[in-house]
KOLFIRO-746527 format. One record per residue (C-alpha): residue number from 1; residue in three letters; x, y, z. Coordinates in Angstrom, 1 decimal. Each point is the difference from the previous one (the first is absolute). Layout:
<nodes>
- num|residuo|east|north|up
- NUM|Ala|X|Y|Z
...
</nodes>
This chain:
<nodes>
- num|residuo|east|north|up
- 1|Unk|-171.9|128.8|64.4
- 2|Unk|1.4|-2.5|2.4
- 3|Unk|0.5|-3.8|-0.6
- 4|Unk|2.5|-2.3|-2.1
- 5|Unk|-2.1|1.0|-3.8
- 6|Unk|-2.2|2.8|-1.4
- 7|Unk|-2.0|-1.2|-3.0
- 8|Unk|-1.7|2.9|-1.9
- 9|Unk|-2.7|-1.1|-2.3
- 10|Unk|-2.1|1.4|-2.8
- 11|Unk|-3.5|1.3|0.5
- 12|Unk|-1.4|-1.4|-3.1
- 13|Unk|0.9|-3.7|0.5
- 14|Unk|2.6|0.2|-2.5
- 15|Unk|2.1|-2.0|2.7
- 16|Unk|-1.2|-3.3|0.7
- 17|Unk|-0.5|-0.3|4.4
- 18|Unk|1.3|-3.4|-0.2
- 19|Unk|3.5|1.2|-0.8
- 20|Unk|0.7|1.7|2.7
- 21|Unk|0.5|-3.9|1.4
- 22|Unk|2.4|-0.2|-3.0
- 23|Unk|1.7|3.3|1.5
- 24|Unk|0.5|-1.4|3.3
- 25|Unk|2.1|-3.2|-1.6
- 26|Unk|1.9|2.3|-1.8
- 27|Unk|1.2|2.0|2.7
- 28|Unk|0.3|-2.8|1.7
- 29|Unk|2.7|-1.4|-2.6
- 30|Unk|1.9|3.0|0.6
- 31|Unk|-1.1|2.5|-2.7
- 32|Unk|-0.2|3.6|1.5
- 33|Unk|-1.9|2.1|-2.4
- 34|Unk|-2.4|-1.3|-2.8
- 35|Unk|-3.1|0.8|-2.0
- 36|Unk|-2.1|-0.9|-2.9
- 37|Unk|-0.5|-3.6|0.8
- 38|Unk|-0.4|-0.6|-3.4
- 39|Unk|3.8|0.2|-0.6
- 40|Unk|-0.1|-2.5|2.7
- 41|Unk|0.3|-3.6|-1.4
- 42|Unk|-3.7|-1.6|-0.5
- 43|Unk|-1.1|3.7|0.0
- 44|Unk|-2.3|1.3|-3.1
- 45|Unk|-1.2|3.3|-1.4
- 46|Unk|-3.7|-0.1|-0.5
- 47|Unk|-1.4|2.9|-2.4
- 48|Unk|3.1|2.1|0.1
- 49|Unk|0.6|2.1|-3.4
- 50|Unk|2.8|-0.9|-1.8
- 51|Unk|1.7|3.0|-0.4
- 52|Unk|-0.2|0.6|3.6
- 53|Unk|1.2|-3.3|1.0
- 54|Unk|2.8|0.4|-2.5
- 55|Unk|1.3|3.4|1.2
- 56|Unk|-0.5|-1.3|4.0
- 57|Unk|2.1|-2.7|-0.8
- 58|Unk|2.5|2.3|-1.5
- 59|Unk|-0.2|2.2|2.8
- 60|Unk|0.4|-3.0|2.5
- 61|Unk|2.7|-1.3|-1.3
- 62|Unk|1.8|3.6|-0.4
- 63|Unk|-0.6|0.9|3.8
- 64|Unk|1.4|-4.1|1.3
- 65|Unk|3.3|0.7|-2.2
- 66|Unk|0.1|3.1|1.9
- 67|Unk|-0.1|-0.9|3.6
- 68|Unk|1.8|-3.6|-0.6
</nodes>
């Protein structure tokens, strides 16, 4: 890969194409790595199983603490 950034999106359209613009804006603000736009301010999660959501958020928080 070449270029300034890479966006990897799910083929099942669980990621909205319009969010690529939001990713780029976050990169311009200084972010280096991020995932799950639902975690960004203004992001939403739709039709996501509640238990999976909680476990996912806990795992993301734990991993974030490990690399902070």
